[in-house]
KEKE-3310 file (N, C-alpha, C; in steps of 0.2 Angstrom, whole numbers, plus 5000, padded with zeros to 4 digits):
npx = (4770:4777:4789:4789:4786:4797:4806:4804:4808:4819:4826:4821:4817:4824:4839:4844:4861:4874:4886:4903:4914:4928:4928:4918:4916:4910:4899:4893:4895:4906:4914:4926:4919:4908:4890:4887:4881:4866:4859:4851:4847:4842:4839:4833:4834:4845:4840:4833:4841:4859:4873:4879:4888:4893:4885:4882:4886:4884:4892:4896:4911:4924:4936:4948:4947:4950:4944:4932:4919:4907:4891:4874:4862:4859:4845:4837:4830:4822:4813:4816:4828:4828:4822:4830:4842:4835:4833:4847:4847:4839:4847:4843:4846:4862:4874:4885:4896:4907:4905:4906:4904:4906:4908:4903:4915:4919:4916:4913:4924:4928:4942:4953:4960:4972:4985:4978:4981:4977:4973:4963:4953:4953:4943:4942:4949:4943:4942:4935:4923:4921:4911:4909:4919:4932:4943:4953:4957:4974:4982:4982:4979:4980:4979:4983:4992:4987:4986:4986:4971:4961:4944:4938:4924:4910:4912:4916:4924:4927:4927:4931:4925:4930:4944:4958:4959:4953:4952:4953:4947:4959:4967:4965:4967:4980:4978:4975:4968:4962:4958:4945:4927:4914:4899:4890:4892:4886:4876:4867:4860:4865:4851:4846:4850:4846:4847:4858:4844:4847:4854:4846:4842:4841:4855:4867:4867:4876:4885:4899:4904:4898:4904:4902:4895:4884:4875:4860:4858:4856:4847:4838:4839:4831:4817:4809:4792:4793:4804:4804:4792:4797:4808:4803:4799:4812:4820:4811:4814:4827:4829:4836:4848:4867:4879:4890:4907:4921:4939:4951:4960:4974:4979:4993:4994:4989:4980:4971:4960:4949:4946:4932:4930:4916:4909:4900:4885:4882:4893:4898:4908)
npy = (5005:5009:5006:4992:4989:4991:4986:4971:4970:4974:4963:4954:4953:4967:4976:4992:5001:5010:5017:5020:5020:5018:5007:5001:5009:5013:5009:5008:5023:5031:5043:5054:5069:5069:5062:5049:5033:5025:5009:4996:4980:4965:4953:4939:4933:4924:4913:4905:4902:4902:4913:4921:4925:4940:4945:4958:4958:4958:4953:4946:4948:4937:4928:4933:4944:4960:4975:4987:4991:4996:5001:4996:5009:5018:5019:5032:5039:5038:5026:5019:5016:5010:4997:4991:4988:4979:4969:4964:4960:4947:4942:4942:4952:4959:4964:4969:4969:4965:4971:4968:4975:4968:4962:4946:4935:4924:4906:4892:4879:4885:4891:4907:4919:4931:4941:4941:4942:4953:4959:4954:4946:4932:4916:4897:4897:4907:4923:4936:4947:4963:4976:4985:4989:5001:5014:5021:5036:5042:5029:5020:5008:4994:4978:4970:4955:4938:4923:4906:4904:4890:4891:4886:4874:4878:4892:4910:4921:4936:4954:4971:4984:4995:4993:4994:4999:4994:4983:4965:4949:4945:4950:4951:4940:4936:4933:4922:4904:4907:4921:4920:4920:4912:4905:4904:4917:4925:4939:4946:4952:4966:4978:4989:5007:5020:5030:5047:5056:5057:5048:5036:5020:5005:4991:4985:4967:4962:4946:4944:4932:4928:4930:4940:4957:4958:4950:4945:4949:4938:4942:4954:4972:4979:4989:5005:5007:4994:4996:5009:5003:4994:5000:5010:5011:5008:5022:5027:5025:5028:5040:5049:5051:5051:5036:5038:5041:5032:5029:5031:5019:5016:5004:4995:4990:4983:4993:5009:5006:5012:5008:5008:5009:5004:5015:5009:4997:4987:4985:4987:4982)
npz = (5161:5149:5153:5156:5141:5136:5144:5141:5127:5125:5133:5124:5111:5103:5104:5108:5100:5106:5092:5097:5088:5078:5070:5058:5049:5033:5037:5050:5058:5070:5081:5086:5090:5080:5078:5086:5078:5082:5083:5079:5087:5082:5093:5090:5077:5077:5083:5073:5065:5058:5060:5046:5032:5029:5038:5048:5065:5083:5096:5110:5120:5118:5131:5129:5121:5120:5128:5122:5109:5108:5114:5124:5122:5136:5150:5150:5161:5177:5181:5169:5172:5183:5181:5171:5182:5189:5181:5178:5189:5191:5181:5168:5162:5155:5170:5168:5152:5140:5124:5106:5090:5073:5055:5049:5041:5036:5042:5051:5050:5037:5028:5028:5022:5019:5008:4990:4973:4971:4982:4990:5003:5005:5003:5004:4995:4984:4981:4990:4987:4993:4996:5003:5011:5019:5017:5029:5028:5025:5031:5019:5006:5007:5011:5026:5029:5032:5042:5030:5040:5047:5052:5067:5070:5072:5076:5070:5060:5061:5055:5053:5043:5040:5037:5038:5049:5060:5076:5076:5073:5066:5073:5089:5104:5098:5086:5072:5073:5087:5086:5082:5085:5096:5089:5098:5107:5100:5101:5092:5077:5068:5062:5058:5057:5067:5073:5069:5062:5047:5045:5046:5044:5035:5038:5028:5023:5014:5004:5005:4999:4988:4976:4969:4965:4962:4966:4976:4991:5008:5016:5023:5027:5044:5041:5038:5042:5052:5058:5066:5074:5081:5088:5096:5110:5115:5113:5120:5133:5132:5134:5124:5126:5126:5125:5140:5136:5141:5144:5130:5122:5112:5099:5097:5081:5066:5063:5067:5077:5089:5105:5117:5134:5145:5158:5166:5165:5148:5134:5118:5105)
capx = (4770:4781:4796:4786:4787:4805:4811:4802:4808:4828:4827:4819:4817:4828:4840:4849:4866:4878:4892:4908:4923:4927:4931:4914:4914:4907:4893:4892:4899:4906:4920:4927:4916:4904:4886:4888:4874:4862:4859:4844:4851:4839:4841:4829:4834:4848:4836:4831:4845:4865:4875:4879:4895:4891:4881:4884:4882:4884:4895:4901:4920:4928:4937:4954:4946:4951:4940:4927:4919:4899:4888:4868:4859:4857:4841:4839:4826:4823:4808:4817:4834:4827:4819:4837:4843:4831:4834:4851:4847:4836:4850:4841:4849:4868:4878:4895:4897:4910:4905:4908:4900:4911:4904:4906:4918:4921:4911:4917:4927:4931:4949:4955:4968:4974:4977:4980:4987:4972:4972:4957:4953:4951:4938:4942:4952:4941:4943:4930:4918:4919:4910:4908:4926:4932:4951:4952:4963:4981:4984:4983:4973:4982:4975:4987:4993:4986:4984:4979:4969:4954:4939:4937:4919:4905:4916:4916:4929:4925:4932:4929:4923:4937:4947:4963:4958:4950:4956:4948:4949:4966:4974:4961:4970:4987:4975:4972:4961:4961:4954:4938:4920:4909:4894:4887:4893:4882:4871:4861:4862:4861:4847:4846:4853:4838:4849:4853:4840:4850:4858:4840:4840:4846:4861:4867:4871:4879:4887:4905:4906:4893:4907:4898:4892:4876:4870:4857:4861:4855:4845:4836:4839:4824:4818:4803:4787:4794:4812:4801:4787:4801:4813:4801:4799:4819:4820:4807:4817:4834:4826:4839:4856:4872:4885:4898:4913:4927:4945:4953:4967:4977:4983:4999:4993:4987:4975:4968:4953:4948:4942:4929:4927:4910:4910:4896:4883:4886:4896:4898:4915)
capy = (5002:5011:5002:4984:4987:4991:4979:4966:4971:4975:4958:4949:4955:4971:4982:4999:4999:5016:5017:5026:5018:5021:5002:4997:5015:5020:5007:5012:5028:5032:5046:5059:5074:5066:5060:5041:5030:5022:5005:4990:4974:4959:4948:4933:4930:4918:4909:4902:4901:4905:4918:4921:4928:4947:4947:4963:4958:4961:4948:4948:4948:4930:4931:4938:4949:4967:4980:4987:4996:4999:5000:4999:5014:5018:5023:5041:5042:5035:5021:5012:5012:5003:4990:4987:4984:4973:4963:4962:4957:4942:4938:4946:4958:4958:4970:4972:4964:4968:4968:4972:4973:4968:4958:4940:4936:4915:4903:4886:4875:4889:4893:4911:4921:4937:4942:4938:4946:4959:4963:4953:4940:4924:4911:4893:4897:4909:4930:4939:4954:4968:4983:4989:4990:5010:5015:5026:5041:5040:5023:5016:5004:4989:4974:4968:4951:4933:4916:4904:4901:4889:4893:4881:4872:4882:4898:4913:4925:4944:4959:4977:4988:5000:4988:4995:5001:4989:4976:4959:4941:4944:4952:4949:4934:4933:4930:4916:4903:4910:4924:4917:4919:4906:4908:4906:4923:4931:4943:4947:4955:4975:4978:4997:5013:5022:5039:5051:5056:5061:5040:5033:5017:4998:4990:4978:4959:4957:4941:4944:4925:4926:4931:4945:4961:4961:4946:4949:4947:4934:4943:4960:4975:4980:4997:5009:5006:4989:4999:5012:5000:4991:5005:5017:5009:5010:5028:5033:5023:5031:5048:5053:5052:5047:5034:5041:5036:5031:5031:5028:5016:5016:4998:4996:4987:4985:5000:5015:5006:5015:5005:5012:5005:5008:5015:5006:4993:4982:4989:4981:4983)
capz = (5154:5146:5155:5156:5137:5135:5148:5137:5119:5124:5135:5122:5104:5100:5110:5104:5105:5101:5091:5097:5086:5068:5066:5055:5045:5033:5036:5056:5062:5076:5080:5091:5086:5076:5080:5082:5077:5086:5080:5081:5084:5081:5096:5089:5072:5076:5085:5069:5059:5061:5056:5038:5030:5026:5042:5053:5072:5091:5101:5116:5119:5120:5136:5130:5117:5124:5129:5119:5104:5106:5121:5124:5124:5144:5151:5152:5167:5185:5181:5164:5175:5190:5178:5169:5185:5192:5175:5180:5196:5189:5177:5163:5157:5158:5173:5165:5147:5134:5119:5099:5083:5066:5049:5047:5035:5037:5046:5054:5044:5031:5028:5026:5021:5016:5003:4985:4970:4970:4988:4991:5009:5001:5009:5003:4989:4982:4982:4990:4985:4998:4990:5010:5014:5019:5019:5033:5026:5027:5032:5014:5003:5006:5018:5029:5026:5038:5039:5031:5046:5047:5057:5070:5070:5079:5077:5065:5058:5062:5053:5052:5038:5041:5036:5040:5057:5066:5079:5075:5073:5064:5078:5096:5105:5096:5078:5070:5077:5093:5086:5079:5087:5095:5087:5106:5108:5096:5101:5087:5070:5067:5057:5055:5059:5069:5074:5069:5057:5043:5042:5048:5036:5035:5038:5022:5024:5006:5006:5002:4997:4983:4971:4961:4969:4961:4970:4981:5001:5008:5020:5024:5035:5046:5037:5039:5050:5057:5063:5068:5077:5085:5092:5099:5116:5118:5112:5125:5139:5133:5133:5120:5132:5123:5130:5143:5136:5144:5141:5124:5121:5106:5102:5092:5078:5059:5062:5074:5081:5094:5111:5122:5141:5148:5166:5167:5160:5145:5130:5112:5101)
cpx = (4775:4788:4795:4789:4794:4809:4811:4806:4815:4830:4828:4821:4823:4831:4844:4855:4870:4885:4896:4912:4921:4928:4924:4913:4915:4899:4891:4895:4898:4914:4920:4924:4911:4897:4886:4881:4873:4860:4853:4847:4845:4841:4839:4831:4840:4846:4834:4836:4853:4868:4877:4885:4893:4888:4885:4881:4885:4886:4897:4908:4920:4931:4945:4953:4945:4946:4933:4925:4912:4898:4880:4866:4857:4850:4842:4835:4824:4819:4815:4825:4834:4825:4827:4839:4841:4832:4841:4852:4845:4840:4847:4841:4857:4873:4883:4895:4902:4909:4907:4904:4908:4906:4907:4909:4920:4917:4915:4918:4930:4938:4950:4960:4969:4981:4981:4982:4982:4971:4967:4958:4950:4949:4940:4944:4950:4941:4935:4926:4915:4916:4910:4914:4928:4937:4952:4959:4971:4984:4983:4978:4975:4981:4982:4987:4989:4985:4989:4975:4963:4950:4937:4928:4915:4908:4915:4921:4928:4931:4928:4928:4928:4944:4955:4964:4952:4954:4951:4951:4957:4971:4971:4965:4975:4985:4976:4968:4958:4957:4947:4933:4916:4905:4889:4887:4891:4877:4865:4863:4859:4857:4846:4847:4846:4841:4856:4849:4842:4852:4851:4840:4844:4852:4860:4870:4875:4885:4893:4908:4902:4898:4904:4896:4886:4872:4867:4858:4855:4849:4841:4834:4832:4823:4809:4799:4790:4800:4809:4796:4792:4808:4807:4801:4807:4821:4816:4811:4824:4835:4833:4846:4861:4876:4889:4903:4920:4934:4947:4960:4970:4980:4989:4998:4990:4982:4972:4964:4954:4944:4939:4929:4920:4912:4904:4892:4886:4890:4898:4906:4915)
cpy = (5004:5006:4995:4982:4988:4987:4972:4967:4972:4968:4954:4948:4958:4974:4985:4999:5008:5014:5021:5024:5018:5013:5000:5004:5014:5017:5010:5017:5028:5036:5052:5066:5074:5064:5052:5040:5026:5015:4999:4984:4970:4953:4940:4931:4923:4912:4901:4901:4903:4911:4919:4926:4934:4950:4953:4961:4960:4957:4950:4944:4941:4932:4934:4943:4955:4973:4982:4992:5000:4999:5002:5006:5013:5019:5029:5042:5036:5027:5014:5011:5007:4998:4988:4986:4978:4966:4960:4959:4948:4937:4938:4949:4958:4965:4973:4967:4969:4964:4972:4970:4973:4964:4952:4939:4927:4914:4896:4882:4877:4891:4898:4915:4929:4939:4941:4944:4952:4962:4961:4948:4936:4919:4905:4893:4904:4917:4932:4945:4959:4974:4989:4992:5000:5009:5021:5030:5041:5034:5017:5012:4995:4987:4973:4959:4945:4928:4913:4903:4896:4888:4887:4879:4878:4890:4901:4918:4932:4948:4965:4979:4991:4997:4989:4999:4999:4982:4970:4954:4940:4946:4950:4941:4933:4931:4923:4911:4904:4916:4924:4918:4916:4908:4909:4912:4929:4935:4945:4950:4962:4973:4985:5003:5016:5030:5039:5052:5056:5052:5034:5026:5009:4996:4984:4974:4957:4953:4940:4936:4922:4926:4937:4948:4963:4955:4948:4945:4943:4935:4950:4963:4977:4987:5001:5008:5001:4993:5002:5010:4995:4994:5009:5017:5011:5017:5033:5031:5026:5038:5052:5053:5049:5044:5039:5038:5037:5032:5027:5024:5013:5009:4998:4990:4988:4994:5003:5012:5009:5012:5010:5006:5008:5009:5012:5003:4989:4988:4984:4985:4980)
cpz = (5150:5148:5155:5148:5135:5138:5143:5130:5120:5127:5129:5113:5102:5106:5105:5108:5101:5099:5092:5093:5078:5065:5060:5051:5039:5033:5042:5058:5069:5077:5085:5089:5081:5079:5079:5082:5081:5081:5084:5081:5086:5085:5094:5084:5073:5080:5080:5063:5063:5057:5050:5037:5026:5034:5046:5060:5076:5093:5105:5115:5122:5126:5137:5123:5121:5124:5125:5114:5106:5114:5120:5125:5131:5144:5152:5158:5173:5184:5175:5168:5180:5184:5175:5176:5188:5186:5176:5186:5195:5183:5170:5157:5161:5164:5169:5159:5143:5128:5112:5092:5076:5062:5050:5040:5033:5043:5047:5049:5037:5032:5025:5026:5018:5013:4996:4979:4969:4976:4989:4996:5004:5006:5005:4995:4982:4984:4983:4987:4991:4997:4999:5013:5013:5020:5021:5029:5029:5029:5026:5012:5001:5013:5021:5029:5033:5036:5034:5039:5045:5052:5061:5070:5074:5080:5070:5065:5058:5059:5051:5046:5036:5042:5037:5047:5061:5068:5079:5076:5070:5070:5085:5097:5102:5088:5079:5071:5083:5091:5083:5086:5089:5093:5095:5109:5105:5100:5098:5081:5069:5061:5054:5060:5060:5073:5072:5063:5051:5040:5044:5038:5038:5036:5032:5025:5017:5009:5002:4999:4991:4977:4966:4965:4966:4962:4975:4987:5001:5015:5021:5029:5036:5044:5041:5044:5056:5061:5066:5074:5084:5089:5097:5106:5119:5116:5117:5132:5139:5133:5129:5121:5127:5128:5133:5140:5141:5141:5136:5125:5113:5106:5096:5086:5070:5058:5069:5077:5086:5100:5118:5128:5143:5155:5168:5162:5154:5138:5124:5109:5093)
residu = (UNK:UNK:UNK:UNK:UNK:UNK:UNK:UNK:UNK:UNK:UNK:UNK:UNK:UNK:UNK:UNK:UNK:UNK:UNK:UNK:UNK:UNK:UNK:UNK:UNK:UNK:UNK:UNK:UNK:UNK:UNK:UNK:UNK:UNK:UNK:UNK:UNK:UNK:UNK:UNK:UNK:UNK:UNK:UNK:UNK:UNK:UNK:UNK:UNK:UNK:UNK:UNK:UNK:UNK:UNK:UNK:UNK:UNK:UNK:UNK:UNK:UNK:UNK:UNK:UNK:UNK:UNK:UNK:UNK:UNK:UNK:UNK:UNK:UNK:UNK:UNK:UNK:UNK:UNK:UNK:UNK:UNK:UNK:UNK:UNK:UNK:UNK:UNK:UNK:UNK:UNK:UNK:UNK:UNK:UNK:UNK:UNK:UNK:UNK:UNK:UNK:UNK:UNK:UNK:UNK:UNK:UNK:UNK:UNK:UNK:UNK:UNK:UNK:UNK:UNK:UNK:UNK:UNK:UNK:UNK:UNK:UNK:UNK:UNK:UNK:UNK:UNK:UNK:UNK:UNK:UNK:UNK:UNK:UNK:UNK:UNK:UNK:UNK:UNK:UNK:UNK:UNK:UNK:UNK:UNK:UNK:UNK:UNK:UNK:UNK:UNK:UNK:UNK:UNK:UNK:UNK:UNK:UNK:UNK:UNK:UNK:UNK:UNK:UNK:UNK:UNK:UNK:UNK:UNK:UNK:UNK:UNK:UNK:UNK:UNK:UNK:UNK:UNK:UNK:UNK:UNK:UNK:UNK:UNK:UNK:UNK:UNK:UNK:UNK:UNK:UNK:UNK:UNK:UNK:UNK:UNK:UNK:UNK:UNK:UNK:UNK:UNK:UNK:UNK:UNK:UNK:UNK:UNK:UNK:UNK:UNK:UNK:UNK:UNK:UNK:UNK:UNK:UNK:UNK:UNK:UNK:UNK:UNK:UNK:UNK:UNK:UNK:UNK:UNK:UNK:UNK:UNK:UNK:UNK:UNK:UNK:UNK:UNK:UNK:UNK:UNK:UNK:UNK:UNK:UNK:UNK:UNK:UNK:UNK:UNK:UNK:UNK:UNK:UNK:UNK:UNK:UNK:UNK:UNK:UNK:UNK:UNK:UNK:UNK:UNK:UNK:UNK:UNK:UNK)
# end
């Protein structure tokens, strides 16, 4: 019964992912020597609407995006692993998939560039308010310039919160419009950190285009009893096992983003 519930929840409603990359710190933690965050991803929210600026999303990497940063938490017992493999065979769960996690900065039709005189990313001529940005120690607090880029219709401009340590739409596939991500590749919205216990809580979706830090977010994270209710089958199935890291590859870009390739199963970057 647990296997059936877990399979249904992770296939259709929510899925647990492990964060083994630094690119979204300090919103999401993942680094060598620390306890990587496990996050709950809402797989149905975008059946009723489109990703919006400020959403933290997991998405399937476009063909020319390299490697990955995240991985679904892998089943920790035989029955759960068997259920996952059956899902792969009948096409309900991916056998191998390169996925990423980033924040939506701009949507189709908007023009984005960096930077204005105040070191802000600018969308449609207006500087963004980004209280979630983290500056990796030793890498400076000046954002690298790019653009202007007009995001193609039906696509998204993605960037990491650890702004000078993230390979994202600015760099992937050569940057520019080619670095944008199709909305159809979005798997779901990151709602809640469910592990470690010290970091359990909702993941904010502050809209950077709102123009003021005090403007309420357009959505709300999944927290409290709802988060526990949604995550418990996944926790039982994963058995607390951590994602097995593969090799790392440092990329000679504006950041120090650590990219992990999963030895098996799906992965998110």
